[in-house]
N, C-alpha and C positions, 0 to 999 in steps of 0.2 A: 525463550521460543528460539528457533532458528528458522532460517527460510532457505530454499531451494533456488539458485539461479538457473536461469532459463532462458530460451529466447521468445521475443513475441515483437513481431512487426510495429513500428512506430518507436521502439524503446531502446535507447542504448544499454540500458541495464534493466532486467524484469525479474523479481524475487517473489515466490508464493510461499505462503504459510505452509506447514506439512499437512494440513486437510486439503489446501488447495482451493478455499474459500475465500481467501485474502490474498493482495498482492500489492508491493511496492514498486513503481517503475520510475525510470529517470528519461524523460524526452529529450531529443536534440536540443530543443529550445531550453534547456537545463528547467526543467519542470517537472517537480514530483507528483506523481499520481498515487493515492491510495485507492486501488480497487478491489471490488466485493462481487461475489455472486453467491445465489443461494445453494447450487448444487454444482459438483464438478460437472462441466460438459456445457453448464449454461454459460450465456454471453457476460462478460465481465463490465462493470459499470463504475466510472471513475465516482467514488465516493468523497473524497478530498484532494485538493490540488493547490499546489503552493511552489514559491521559487526556491529552488535549490539551494539559493545563495541565503536563504532564510534558515533553512533545516535542510542538510544534506542527507544524499540516501545513507551514508555510514553514521550519520548522528542518530538518524531515527531508528535503524535497523540495530544500533549499540543501546538505543532507550529501551529497546524491546527484549534484550538479551537475556534477563532475568525473570521475565515475565511470562506465565504460561498462556499458550495461545487461548483465548477466549472461546467458549462454546459458540457464543454469536460473534460474527465478524464486526458487528457493529461496536463493539467496545475496544477497536483499536483506535476508532476516533478520538478517543480520550488522549493519543499520543500526537496528534499532529498538531502542529502550530495553533496559537489560538487566532491568529489572523488568518487560516486557511480559509479557502472556499470550499463550502461543504454543498454536496448534492444532494437533493430531498430523495428519500428512499423510494423507489418504485411503488 
């Protein structure tokens, strides 16, 4: 899977999946966010968050390099660090 880097307020790095239903963001506080939305145009929700020192954006993106984008973005939760704080689905 590949990610497209774009700009988003509050993030020093923000990358979306090809479908734009999942994204990875790095905050100024060096916290990683896995964000999801049901449809393009919907608001993003933080599905999981962890300290970048635990798993950097580079490490996370590299782990997904050979993975096909899942039909359901929730499938990406299996790649977040085990101790990541996960937000309940809406």
